[in-house]
C-alpha positions in Angstrom: -14.1 31.3 139.2 -13.4 33.2 136.0 -10.7 35.9 135.7 -11.2 39.2 133.8 -10.4 37.6 130.5 -13.1 35.1 131.0 -10.8 32.1 131.6 -10.8 29.7 134.5 -8.7 30.6 137.5 -6.3 28.1 138.9 -8.8 27.1 141.5 -11.4 26.5 138.8 -9.2 24.3 136.5 -9.8 20.7 136.2 -6.8 18.6 137.4 -4.5 17.7 134.6 -4.3 14.0 133.5 -0.9 12.7 134.6 -1.0 9.3 133.0 -2.4 7.5 136.0 -5.2 5.3 134.5 -8.6 5.5 136.0 -10.5 2.2 136.6 -12.3 2.7 133.3 -9.1 3.3 131.3 -7.4 0.5 133.2 -10.0 -2.0 132.0 -9.9 -0.8 128.4 -6.1 -0.7 128.1 -4.8 -3.3 125.7 -2.9 -6.2 127.2 0.8 -6.0 126.5 3.7 -8.5 126.4 4.8 -7.0 129.7 1.4 -8.0 131.3 1.9 -11.5 129.9 5.5 -11.7 131.2 4.4 -10.6 134.7 1.7 -13.3 134.8 3.9 -16.0 133.4 6.9 -15.1 135.6 9.3 -14.7 132.8 11.1 -11.8 131.0 9.3 -9.8 128.4 11.8 -10.9 125.7 10.9 -14.5 126.5 7.2 -13.8 125.9 8.1 -12.1 122.5 10.1 -15.2 121.5 7.4 -17.6 122.6 4.7 -15.8 120.8 6.7 -15.8 117.6 7.5 -19.5 117.8 11.2 -19.0 118.4 12.9 -22.4 118.9 15.1 -20.8 121.6 12.0 -21.3 123.9 11.0 -24.9 124.5 7.8 -26.1 123.0 6.3 -26.7 126.5 7.1 -23.2 127.6 5.8 -21.7 124.3 2.5 -23.4 124.8 2.3 -22.3 128.5 3.0 -18.7 127.6 0.6 -18.7 124.7 -2.2 -20.1 126.8 -1.6 -17.3 129.4 -1.6 -14.6 126.6 -4.9 -16.0 125.3 -6.5 -16.0 128.7 -5.4 -12.4 129.3 -6.8 -11.4 125.9 -3.5 -10.4 124.4 -3.7 -9.2 120.8 -0.6 -8.2 118.8 -0.6 -4.7 117.3 -0.8 -5.3 113.6 1.4 -2.3 112.7 4.1 -3.3 115.2 3.9 -6.9 114.0 4.4 -5.8 110.4 7.4 -3.6 111.3 8.9 -6.4 113.4 8.5 -8.9 110.6 10.2 -6.5 108.2 13.2 -6.0 110.5 13.3 -9.7 111.3 13.4 -10.4 107.6 16.4 -8.2 107.1 18.2 -10.0 110.0 17.3 -13.4 108.6 18.3 -12.8 105.0 21.9 -11.5 105.3 24.1 -11.8 102.3 24.7 -15.5 101.9 21.4 -16.8 103.3 20.4 -19.7 101.0 17.2 -21.4 99.9 17.9 -24.7 98.3 15.9 -25.8 95.2 15.6 -29.6 95.0 15.5 -30.9 91.4 14.5 -34.6 91.3 14.4 -34.9 87.5 16.5 -37.9 86.2 19.6 -36.9 84.3 18.4 -38.1 80.9 14.8 -37.0 81.3 13.5 -33.7 79.8 13.4 -31.1 82.6 10.1 -29.1 82.9 11.1 -27.1 86.0 13.1 -24.2 84.4 10.4 -21.5 84.4 9.4 -22.4 87.9 13.0 -22.3 89.0 13.7 -18.9 87.4 10.6 -17.3 88.9 11.5 -18.7 92.4 15.2 -17.5 92.0 14.2 -14.0 91.0 11.8 -13.7 93.9 14.3 -15.1 96.4 17.0 -12.6 95.2 14.6 -9.7 95.5 14.1 -10.6 99.2 17.8 -10.9 100.0 18.3 -14.7 99.6 20.5 -16.7 97.4 19.4 -19.9 95.7 21.3 -23.1 95.2 20.0 -25.9 92.9 20.6 -29.4 94.3 20.0 -32.1 91.7 19.2 -35.5 93.2 20.7 -37.2 90.1 24.1 -35.6 91.0 23.8 -37.4 94.4 23.0 -40.8 92.7 19.5 -40.4 94.1 20.7 -40.6 97.7 18.4 -38.7 100.1 21.0 -39.4 102.9 23.6 -37.4 100.9 21.1 -34.6 100.4 20.5 -34.5 104.2 24.2 -34.3 104.9 24.8 -31.5 102.3 21.9 -29.4 103.8 23.3 -29.9 107.3 26.9 -29.2 106.3 26.1 -26.0 104.5 23.7 -24.8 107.1 20.8 -24.6 104.7 17.5 -24.8 106.5 15.1 -23.8 103.6 14.1 -26.2 100.8 11.9 -25.7 97.8 11.0 -29.0 96.1 10.5 -28.5 92.4 8.0 -30.7 90.5 9.0 -34.3 90.9 8.8 -37.3 88.5 6.6 -40.4 89.2 7.5 -42.6 92.2 9.9 -40.1 93.7 10.4 -41.0 97.3 11.5 -38.1 99.6 10.2 -39.6 102.9 13.8 -39.9 104.3 14.4 -36.1 104.1 14.8 -34.6 107.5 11.8 -32.4 107.3 11.6 -31.5 111.0 14.6 -29.3 110.7 13.5 -27.6 107.4 11.4 -24.8 106.2 9.8 -26.3 103.1 7.4 -25.8 100.2 6.8 -27.4 96.9 5.4 -26.6 93.4 2.5 -28.2 91.7 0.7 -31.5 92.7 3.4 -34.0 91.6 4.8 -34.5 95.1 2.1 -36.5 96.9 3.9 -37.5 100.1 4.9 -35.9 102.3 2.3 -33.2 102.0 3.4 -29.6 102.6 2.6 -26.0 101.6 2.5 -25.7 97.8 2.0 -23.2 95.0 0.4 -24.4 91.8 -1.2 -23.2 88.6 -5.0 -23.0 89.0 -5.9 -25.8 86.7 -9.7 -25.5 87.3 -9.5 -21.8 86.4 -7.4 -22.7 83.2 -10.1 -25.1 81.9 -12.9 -22.6 82.7 -10.9 -19.9 80.9 -10.4 -22.1 77.9 -14.0 -23.1 77.5 -15.2 -19.6 78.0 -13.0 -18.3 75.2 -13.8 -21.1 72.8 -17.5 -20.5 73.3 -16.9 -16.8 72.5 -15.2 -17.9 69.3 -18.5 -19.7 68.4 -17.4 -23.2 69.2 -20.2 -25.4 70.5 -18.9 -29.0 70.3 -15.9 -28.7 72.6 -14.2 -31.9 73.7 -11.5 -32.4 76.4 -9.0 -35.2 75.5 -6.5 -36.7 77.8 -4.8 -39.8 79.1 -6.2 -41.0 82.4 -2.7 -40.9 83.9 -2.2 -37.2 82.9 -5.5 -36.3 84.6 -5.0 -38.2 87.8 -1.2 -37.4 88.2 -1.2 -33.8 87.1 -4.6 -32.0 87.4 -7.9 -33.6 88.3 -9.4 -30.1 88.3 -9.2 -30.1 84.5 -11.7 -32.9 84.4 -13.8 -31.4 87.2 -14.1 -28.0 85.5 -15.0 -29.6 82.2 -17.6 -31.9 83.7 -19.1 -29.0 85.6 -19.3 -26.9 82.4 -21.0 -29.7 80.5 -23.5 -30.4 83.3 -24.8 -26.8 83.0 -25.5 -27.2 79.3 -28.7 -28.5 77.8 -28.6 -32.3 77.5 -28.7 -32.2 73.7 -25.6 -30.0 73.7 -23.4 -32.0 76.0 -20.2 -33.6 74.9 -18.4 -36.4 76.7 -14.7 -36.0 77.4 -12.3 -38.5 75.8 -10.2 -40.0 78.6 -8.0 -42.9 77.4 -6.1 -45.4 79.5 -3.5 -45.8 76.8 -2.1 -44.2 73.6 -4.5 -45.7 71.0 -4.5 -43.5 67.8 -7.0 -45.7 65.8 -9.5 -45.7 68.6 -9.2 -41.9 69.1 -9.7 -41.3 65.3 -12.7 -43.5 65.2 -14.2 -41.6 68.1 -13.5 -38.3 66.4 -15.4 -39.3 63.3 -18.3 -40.5 65.3 -18.6 -37.4 67.6 -17.5 -34.7 65.1 -16.2 -32.0 67.6 -15.5 -28.5 66.5 -12.9 -27.8 69.2 -10.3 -30.0 71.0 -8.8 -29.1 74.4 -5.9 -31.2 75.6 -2.5 -31.1 77.3 -0.9 -33.5 74.8 0.1 -32.7 71.3 -0.5 -36.3 70.2 -4.2 -35.7 70.1 -3.7 -32.7 67.8 -1.5 -34.7 65.5 -3.9 -37.7 65.3 -6.9 -35.4 64.7 -5.1 -33.7 61.7 -4.3 -37.2 60.3 -8.0 -38.0 60.5 -8.9 -34.8 58.6 -9.8 -32.6 61.6 -7.7 -29.5 61.0 -7.6 -25.9 62.1 -9.3 -23.5 61.6 -12.3 -25.8 60.9 -11.6 -27.4 64.3 -10.1 -25.2 67.0 -7.1 -26.6 68.9 -6.5 -25.3 72.4 -3.6 -26.5 74.6 -3.8 -26.4 78.4 -0.2 -25.4 78.8 2.3 -23.3 76.7 2.3 -24.3 73.0 4.3 -21.7 71.1 5.3 -23.8 68.1 2.2 -23.1 66.1 0.3 -19.7 65.9 -2.9 -21.5 64.9 -3.2 -23.2 68.2 -4.5 -21.4 71.3 -3.0 -22.2 74.6 -3.0 -21.5 78.3 0.0 -19.7 79.9 0.2 -21.1 83.4 2.4 -18.3 84.5 5.1 -20.6 86.0 7.4 -17.8 87.0 4.7 -16.4 89.2 4.0 -19.8 90.6 7.7 -20.2 91.6 7.6 -16.7 93.2 4.5 -17.7 95.2 6.3 -20.8 96.5 9.2 -18.6 97.7 6.6 -16.4 99.5 5.4 -19.5 101.4 8.9 -20.3 102.5 9.7 -16.7 103.6 6.4 -16.5 105.6 7.4 -19.6 107.5 10.9 -18.2 108.2 9.4 -15.0 109.7 7.1 -17.1 111.9 9.8 -19.5 113.0 7.9 -22.5 111.6 9.8 -25.6 110.7 8.8 -29.1 109.7 5.8 -30.4 107.8 2.6 -28.4 108.5 -0.5 -30.1 110.0 -2.7 -28.2 107.6 -0.8 -27.4 104.4 -1.7 -24.3 102.4 -2.5 -24.2 98.7 -1.7 -21.1 96.7 -3.2 -21.1 93.2 -2.0 -18.8 90.6 -4.4 -17.8 87.8 -3.6 -18.7 84.2 -3.8 -16.5 81.0 -5.4 -17.3 77.7 -3.4 -16.8 74.6 -5.6 -16.7 71.5 -4.5 -18.2 68.1 -2.9 -15.6 65.9 -3.4 -17.5 62.6 
């Protein structure tokens, strides 16, 4: 019935919705942690801890609750998850929380980790964490002493800086640590790592040299440098050469030893107009043999700021260090410790710096 104003009378109104779900709305309602808790027979807080990998809940119980959540079709709300992670981050990074940086460089050896370390420290500080550098040389190379220091100081996060050859860290108590490393130098154990994108760096170098009009571009390296540091260099160079016409292809120069005479003979035979390398020795030997800039373009695959006539790749090491810290913080927020079954690789793009002379 309608009243004089044309509105519905009380008798004609539809009943107001009081929050009691109809069967249709019941079936479409998202599953909550309360539903999972009721099914699992535990408190809702236990479900929240289990689904966030909190070690306060046993692994067996976490797996049981996770299986129930998956069966019920539970899906976390992404907006709530993001807010919770932010709050959790504040709680887990109080003033004094520390991420240890492990430097395995021998005391008398030149240290190449500074830029990585500075980028990582800056990123850690911006997220509320302190950093502490632990030098293995100060511990007489003792991993047992390292384990004791980490335990005594309550440090559970460890960033492994690039390591020298034959560095053995197998005795570190990884199960109790949140960990990540930088670059490819640490072979075992495998873990999450951030690294310069070496494949991208070679592609960027070749592209820019071609735009400079260079056609006979040669990659020069020691076999040890390629296999130990960056096989992607050789892979990117081989791919680029394979796409060229057979008559325009140039073989790379990969040597098993430092042999200046052999390299100079090879140069005179192949007559390249551009050299790409990660070792200044090849530039020096080329100049001694009469191959000098600007007739021959020199391009380094890492920072080379001593000579303006040599192009180089800026590997952006500070950003690589920051990316490694992000890997560690992500694990902290997810309550993940120990070595991962499927390690992640974060590659940071490089920048080309053209010659200025």
